[in-house]
N, C-alpha and C positions, 0 to 999 in steps of 0.2 A: 334377280331371286326374290320371290316373294316375300313376306314377313314369317308366314307359317314353312316356305321352306328352308329359313337361315334358325328357326326356330328347333326344327327337326334337325339339321346339321349339330345345334349345341346342344341335342339329349343325349342320356347314358346311350351306351352300346345295347342295353339289354331291355330299353324301351324301341329301340328301332324294329319296323317291321319284318318280318321273317322272323323271329324271334317268338310270339305271342301270336295268340290269336288277333285276327282285327279287333274283336268286340273288347276284349281283354286290351287290346291295343287305344281304342278311344278310351276307356277308361283310364289309362292311365295317363294317355297324352292330358285328357281332361284335369283329371287330379296334378300333375305335372303345371300346368300353365295356370291354374288357381292358387298352388303355392307361390307360385311367381308373382302373379300380381297380389296376394298378402303381401309377398317380402316389400313390392315396390308401394304398398298404401302405410305399411308399417314406415318408413323410411321418409314418406311425406305427412303423416302424423306427428312423427318425432319433431320435423325440422317443422312444422306448423307451430304445437306446442310449444317448442323451444323461443318460437318470436313471440308467441304469447308473452311467455314467462317473461322476458325481455323488456318487452312494452310495459308488463304491469311494475317491473322493477324499477324502470324510467319514471314510471306514472308517478309511483310511492313517493321518488324521492323529490317531486317537483310540488307536493301535497302542502310542504311546510309552507303559511301564508307571511309569518313573521320571519324577518331577517334582520341581523344585527351583525351593521359592516363590522365590528369588532368584539371580538368574544371574552377580548381580554387586554387589559392597561397597565403596565408598569409605570409606577411614579418616579421611578429609581429610588434616590435618597433624599427622603423630606425631613425637615425639622422638626423635632417632639414638641407637638402642642398648636404648631400652623396648621390648621387645614388650606386641605388641597383637593381640588372639583375636577374631574373628568367627562366631558360628554358623548355618549354611546349613542352614535344615529344608527336610530331601527328605521325598516321600511317595509310598507305591506306590500310583499308581493301577489297576494290571494287574489281573490274576484269581489270579496266583501269588506266590507269595514272592517278594522279590528280594536277592540274596546280591550284595554289595558286593565286590568280588574286591581291588582294589586303589584306592588316593586317591593319585595322587602329583603333589606338585608341581613349579614348572620349574627351582627351585633349592634351595639348602639354605637359606637363608633365611626361606624358608616350610613351614611344619609342619602336615599335616593329621592329624588322629586322627579315627576313627572308627569304630561296630560292627563287631564279627564274626558279631552272628545275624545270621539273615535277617529281611528287614521284611515281616511280613503283608498281604496285599490289603489296602488301605486305611490302612496304618499308616504312621505316622510315624515319624523319626527325626534326627538332627542330624548334621552331619560340621563338627567344631570348626578352624577355620583360624588358624595360629598366624603374626606376621608379627615379625621380629629385623631391624631395618633396620641394615647396616651402614653403608652410603654415605648422603651428603643428598641430596635432588633427590625429583623424581617419579619413581614406580613403577607395574608392571602387572604380577601376576602371576600366570598359570595354573594352576589345579589340574584334573584328569582324573580323573574319576570312570567307573572300569572296575565295570561289575555284569555278570551273569550270562553268564559265559565270553565275550561279545563284542559286547557293546553299550556304549557310553559315553557321557559328558556332559562339560561344562568349565565351571566356574566363574571368578569371575575376582578379585581382588581388587587395589586401584588403592588412591594417595595420595600425598603429598609429605611427605618427612622434613627436618627443622630439625635443623643442628647442635648439639649441645646444647655450654653452657659448658663448658671444659676442667675447672674447678677448681669446689671446692663452692660454694654458693651463701653469699653476704655475710651476715654474722651479722646478725640483726633484736635489736634495743636491747630491743623492747617482749615479746619473747619470753624473753629472759634475765631482765630484771626479773620478771615472773611467774615463771619457775622458782624465783628468789631466795625470792620470797614465799610460793611452796607448801611452801618446805621448811621 
């Protein structure tokens, strides 16, 4: 059975020969096949544009050139007035060098240090973030990395500060004894 014969079998009974004149029948058949072709093209275009949008969404996700290995670091519990440091590793995932314009903390107790040289594609670098707690309790500090003139990322440090004793540590008899015997 040919394609035309199969299509005629599936036609509504009102469009079959015998109920209409042959001229009208030809017009209805033409219109019927035209509508079927439009439906098929609509499905194809819908599939095409869906795939196109999916590809665009994937491409946008990959365009971020600066990757920070960890965006948050927890110092845990630290002593008041004792500086602590952490190195955040950064990677250039792009195809052009990245220039870190500025790395800025939200307060003076947090001190970032970074390299001034551009980071080549595929290369890594580190940002050293120091924290010197003046007050006891929980803390969360944000550091903003500005790069390539208009892009930025944010990293965070957090932890808890416990109050250090006011005086010096109590004397240790064992340490005093060892010092005397060593002399």
